[in-house]
C-alpha positions as CSV (number, residue, x, y, z in Angstrom):
1,M,111.0,87.3,106.5
2,R,111.4,91.1,106.4
3,S,109.1,91.1,103.4
4,V,106.3,89.5,105.5
5,L,106.7,92.2,108.2
6,L,106.6,94.9,105.5
7,A,103.4,93.4,104.1
8,A,101.9,93.4,107.6
9,A,102.8,97.1,108.1
10,L,101.3,98.0,104.7
11,L,98.1,96.1,105.4
12,A,97.5,97.4,108.9
13,P,95.7,100.6,107.8
14,A,93.7,98.7,105.3
15,S,92.3,96.2,107.8
16,A,89.6,98.7,108.6
17,W,88.1,98.0,105.2
18,G,86.9,94.6,106.4
19,G,87.6,91.4,104.6
20,V,91.1,92.4,103.4
21,L,92.8,89.5,105.2
22,P,91.4,86.0,105.6
23,K,92.0,84.0,108.8
24,D,95.5,82.5,109.0
25,A,96.7,84.9,106.2
26,F,99.9,84.2,104.4
27,S,99.8,80.5,105.1
28,D,98.4,77.3,103.5
29,K,95.7,77.3,106.2
30,A,94.0,80.1,104.3
31,A,93.8,78.1,101.1
32,G,90.4,78.4,99.4
33,T,89.4,81.6,101.2
34,T,89.8,84.2,98.5
35,G,87.5,85.4,95.7
36,A,88.2,86.8,92.3
37,N,90.8,84.1,91.8
38,F,91.1,84.9,88.1
39,L,93.5,87.6,89.3
40,K,96.0,84.9,90.2
41,I,96.3,83.8,86.5
42,P,99.7,85.1,85.2
43,V,99.4,87.6,82.4
44,G,101.9,87.6,79.6
45,A,103.5,84.7,78.0
46,R,107.0,85.9,78.7
47,A,106.3,86.1,82.4
48,D,104.8,82.6,82.4
49,A,107.7,81.1,80.6
50,L,110.0,82.6,83.2
51,G,108.1,80.9,86.1
52,A,106.3,84.2,87.0
53,S,109.7,85.6,88.1
54,Y,109.0,89.1,86.7
55,V,108.7,92.0,89.2
56,A,112.3,93.2,88.7
57,A,112.5,92.4,85.0
58,V,109.2,93.9,83.6
59,D,109.8,97.2,81.9
60,D,107.0,97.6,79.3
61,V,103.3,97.7,79.1
62,E,102.9,94.3,80.9
63,A,104.1,95.9,84.1
64,V,100.5,97.0,84.6
65,F,99.7,93.4,85.5
66,W,102.9,92.7,87.6
67,N,104.6,95.8,89.0
68,P,103.3,99.2,88.0
69,A,106.7,100.7,88.6
70,G,108.0,98.8,85.5
71,L,105.9,101.1,83.2
72,A,108.5,103.8,83.8
73,G,110.8,101.7,81.6
74,L,109.0,103.3,78.6
75,E,109.6,106.8,79.8
76,S,113.1,107.3,78.4
77,G,112.3,106.0,75.0
78,G,109.1,107.9,74.6
79,V,107.5,104.9,72.9
80,S,103.9,103.8,73.5
81,D,103.3,100.1,73.9
82,A,100.4,97.7,73.7
83,C,99.9,94.0,74.3
84,F,97.2,91.4,73.8
85,S,97.2,88.0,75.4
86,Y,95.2,84.8,75.1
87,Y,95.3,81.7,77.3
88,S,93.7,78.4,76.7
89,L,93.3,77.1,80.2
90,L,91.6,73.8,81.1
91,E,88.8,72.3,78.9
92,T,86.5,75.2,78.1
93,A,88.2,77.8,80.3
94,Y,90.0,80.7,78.8
95,S,91.4,84.1,79.7
96,G,92.3,87.2,77.6
97,S,93.8,90.5,78.4
98,A,94.8,93.8,76.7
99,A,96.9,96.8,77.9
100,F,98.1,100.1,76.5
101,A,100.8,102.4,78.0
102,M,101.9,105.9,76.9
103,P,104.7,108.2,78.1
104,L,103.5,111.7,79.0
105,G,106.5,113.5,77.4
106,R,107.5,116.7,79.1
107,R,105.1,116.1,81.9
108,G,107.0,113.0,82.9
109,G,105.8,109.6,83.8
110,V,103.8,106.9,82.0
111,V,100.1,106.2,82.1
112,A,98.5,102.8,81.3
113,G,95.2,101.1,81.1
114,S,94.4,97.4,81.1
115,F,91.6,94.9,80.8
116,I,91.4,91.2,81.8
117,Y,88.5,88.8,81.1
118,A,88.2,85.2,82.1
119,S,85.5,82.5,81.8
120,Q,85.2,78.9,82.8
121,G,82.6,78.2,80.1
122,A,79.5,76.2,80.9
123,I,79.6,74.4,84.3
124,Q,77.3,71.5,85.1
125,G,75.0,72.3,88.0
126,Y,73.6,69.9,90.6
127,D,70.7,70.1,93.0
128,E,70.7,69.2,96.7
129,S,70.1,65.5,96.0
130,G,73.1,65.3,93.6
131,A,71.0,65.1,90.5
132,A,72.1,67.0,87.4
133,A,70.5,70.5,87.1
134,D,70.9,73.4,84.7
135,S,74.4,74.4,83.7
136,F,75.7,77.9,84.5
137,T,78.6,80.1,83.5
138,T,81.1,82.3,85.3
139,R,82.5,85.6,84.1
140,D,85.2,87.7,85.6
141,L,86.7,91.0,84.5
142,A,89.1,93.6,85.8
143,A,89.8,97.1,84.3
144,S,92.7,99.2,85.6
145,A,94.5,102.4,85.2
146,A,98.1,103.0,86.4
147,Y,100.9,105.6,86.6
148,A,104.6,105.3,86.9
149,K,107.6,107.6,87.1
150,T,111.4,107.4,87.1
151,L,113.3,109.0,90.0
152,G,117.0,108.6,89.4
153,R,117.7,104.9,89.6
154,F,114.3,104.3,91.2
155,R,111.0,103.6,89.5
156,V,107.7,103.9,91.4
157,G,104.2,103.2,90.3
158,S,100.6,102.6,91.4
159,G,97.4,101.4,89.9
160,L,93.7,101.3,90.6
161,K,91.5,98.5,89.3
162,L,87.8,97.7,89.2
163,I,87.0,94.1,89.7
164,R,83.7,92.2,88.9
165,S,82.9,88.5,89.2
166,Q,79.7,86.8,88.2
167,V,78.6,83.2,89.0
168,A,75.3,82.3,87.3
169,D,72.9,85.2,88.2
170,A,74.9,86.4,91.2
171,A,77.5,89.1,90.7
172,G,79.7,91.4,92.8
173,T,82.0,94.3,92.3
174,T,84.9,95.8,94.3
175,F,88.1,97.7,93.7
176,A,91.8,97.3,94.5
177,V,95.1,99.1,94.3
178,D,98.5,97.9,93.1
179,L,101.8,99.4,94.3
180,G,105.3,98.8,93.1
181,G,108.9,99.9,93.0
182,Q,112.1,99.0,91.1
183,L,115.7,99.8,91.7
184,E,118.1,99.6,88.7
185,R,121.7,98.5,89.4
186,A,121.1,97.8,93.0
187,A,124.3,95.8,93.0
188,T,126.9,94.3,90.7
189,W,127.7,90.6,90.7
190,G,130.7,89.7,88.5
191,D,130.4,92.0,85.5
192,G,126.6,92.0,85.5
193,P,124.3,94.5,87.2
194,V,121.5,93.3,89.5
195,D,118.1,95.0,89.5
196,V,115.5,94.5,92.2
197,G,111.7,95.0,92.3
198,L,108.8,94.8,94.8
199,S,105.1,94.8,94.2
200,L,101.9,94.6,96.3
201,R,98.9,93.6,94.2
202,N,95.1,93.3,94.8
203,L,95.0,95.4,98.0
204,G,91.3,96.1,98.5
205,P,88.0,95.2,100.3
206,A,86.4,91.8,99.9
207,I,84.3,91.0,96.9
208,K,80.7,89.9,97.7
209,V,79.0,87.6,95.1
210,G,75.5,86.9,96.1
211,T,75.5,86.5,99.9
212,I,79.2,85.4,100.1
213,A,82.0,87.9,100.7
214,D,85.6,86.7,100.1
215,P,88.9,88.6,100.5
216,L,90.8,89.4,97.3
217,P,93.9,87.4,96.4
218,L,96.4,89.9,97.8
219,K,100.0,89.2,97.0
220,L,103.4,90.6,97.9
221,Q,106.2,89.7,95.4
222,A,109.9,90.6,95.6
223,G,112.4,89.7,92.9
224,G,115.8,90.2,91.4
225,L,117.2,90.3,87.9
226,W,120.9,89.5,87.2
227,R,122.0,90.6,83.7
228,I,125.0,88.3,83.3
229,S,125.6,89.6,79.8
230,P,123.6,91.4,77.1
231,K,122.4,88.0,75.9
232,L,121.7,86.1,79.2
233,S,119.7,87.0,82.3
234,L,118.8,85.1,85.5
235,L,115.7,85.9,87.6
236,M,114.5,84.9,91.0
237,D,111.3,86.0,92.9
238,L,109.9,85.4,96.3
239,H,106.1,85.1,96.4
240,F,103.9,85.9,99.5
241,P,100.3,85.2,98.5
242,V,97.7,85.9,101.2
243,D,96.2,82.3,101.0
244,R,99.4,80.2,100.9
245,D,102.8,79.7,102.4
246,F,105.5,81.7,100.6
247,Y,107.4,80.1,97.7
248,V,110.2,80.8,95.3
249,S,110.4,80.9,91.5
250,G,113.2,81.3,89.0
251,G,113.8,81.9,85.4
252,I,116.5,82.1,82.7
253,E,116.3,84.1,79.4
254,G,118.7,84.0,76.4
255,R,118.3,86.8,73.8
256,F,119.8,86.3,70.4
257,P,119.9,89.4,68.1
258,F,120.1,88.6,64.4
259,S,120.0,92.2,63.0
260,E,119.4,95.7,64.3
261,G,116.0,95.8,66.0
262,F,115.4,92.1,65.5
263,A,115.9,89.3,68.1
264,A,114.8,85.9,69.2
265,S,114.6,84.7,72.8
266,L,114.5,81.4,74.6
267,R,113.1,81.1,78.1
268,G,112.7,78.6,80.9
269,G,111.3,78.8,84.4
270,Y,110.5,76.9,87.6
271,N,107.7,77.8,90.0
272,V,107.6,76.0,93.4
273,G,104.0,77.3,93.9
274,H,102.9,75.7,90.7
275,E,104.6,72.4,91.7
276,R,102.6,72.4,94.9
277,D,99.4,73.0,93.1
278,L,100.1,69.8,91.1
279,D,100.9,67.8,94.2
280,G,104.5,67.2,93.1
281,G,103.6,66.3,89.6
282,Q,103.2,62.5,89.7
283,D,101.7,62.6,86.3
284,L,104.3,65.0,84.8
285,E,107.5,62.9,85.0
286,G,109.3,65.5,87.0
287,L,108.0,68.5,85.0
288,A,105.7,69.9,87.7
289,G,106.4,73.6,88.1
290,V,108.4,73.8,84.9
291,S,107.6,76.2,82.1
292,V,109.3,77.0,78.8
293,G,108.8,79.5,76.0
294,A,110.2,81.6,73.2
295,G,109.8,85.1,71.9
296,L,110.3,87.0,68.6
297,D,111.0,90.8,68.6
298,L,110.6,92.5,65.2
299,R,111.2,96.1,66.2
300,R,107.7,97.3,66.3
301,F,106.0,94.0,66.8
302,R,106.7,91.1,69.2
303,M,105.3,87.7,69.9
304,D,105.8,85.6,73.0
305,Y,104.7,82.0,73.7
306,A,104.7,79.8,76.8
307,W,103.9,76.2,77.5
308,V,103.0,75.2,81.0
309,P,102.2,71.5,81.7
310,M,99.3,70.6,84.0
311,G,99.6,66.8,84.3
312,V,96.4,64.8,83.7
313,L,94.6,68.1,83.1
314,G,96.6,68.7,79.9
315,S,98.9,71.6,79.0
316,T,98.2,75.3,78.7
317,H,99.4,77.4,75.8
318,R,99.8,81.1,76.3
319,I,100.4,83.7,73.5
320,T,101.0,87.4,73.8
321,F,101.3,89.9,70.9
322,G,102.8,93.3,71.4
323,V,103.0,96.5,69.4
324,R,105.2,99.5,69.9
325,F,104.1,102.8,68.5
326,L,107.4,104.4,67.4
């Protein structure tokens, strides 16, 4: 529970902004109280396949979405990195994202920018009597900039994002900050090093759409990565969302090199929070919370895929393409 106390300490100065924390924060009693909920959608197929257990493992451009400190993983190699993701969500809903990161060379550190867009498509409207009315659309976007730097075995990073949500003709804009840290080789278990990470995301004032103001989906996430061998890793994260009880996720990744600079990966994950969302998965034959995926790394190019079952609502398919500028 030390993580919860740390979150409270970090949030205390921010409470003056108003609307940062909902009533009964960090518990299920706060469910349904946040706005800009598109920010909860996991970004990156690799992360999704690993059950969203990613704050200690991410060390490339996708860190801008999970833990800005991970961007510093690009610093030593001096390689710029970009990624593009697309998610088919439910029915007509979809989400897309793009990000680019660049080491600063002699100046030290890594800078990155990102963009997320989400839409639920056309939604049927109803009047006060319950009769069908005109349909409407929702549009959400977030643009961010981040910086990270390596300090010995530590990596630290921060980011600033602009957030906008639109429902029919009503729209609202706000901002938020992301903070993160990673420690490489924090411990050794057996012959494998253990890395740890911590991130605080979406810390900012409430977003007001029309006449309604809702807190942002603030989240504290802590995790560990155990590199059992060069080919096998285990991951586990603790999640503390502002509108839910805390939950655990885990993942496993096998990496299989087949020539220099070329490798394939198989991944699996389990997310207790996702299982709760699906009410135990009565329609999933025990697959609630499960995710699987694969990746292909071709030196400069990479592709990741994740499959996440959603019961009677169908399955979501998530694809990410990455490019390294060597």
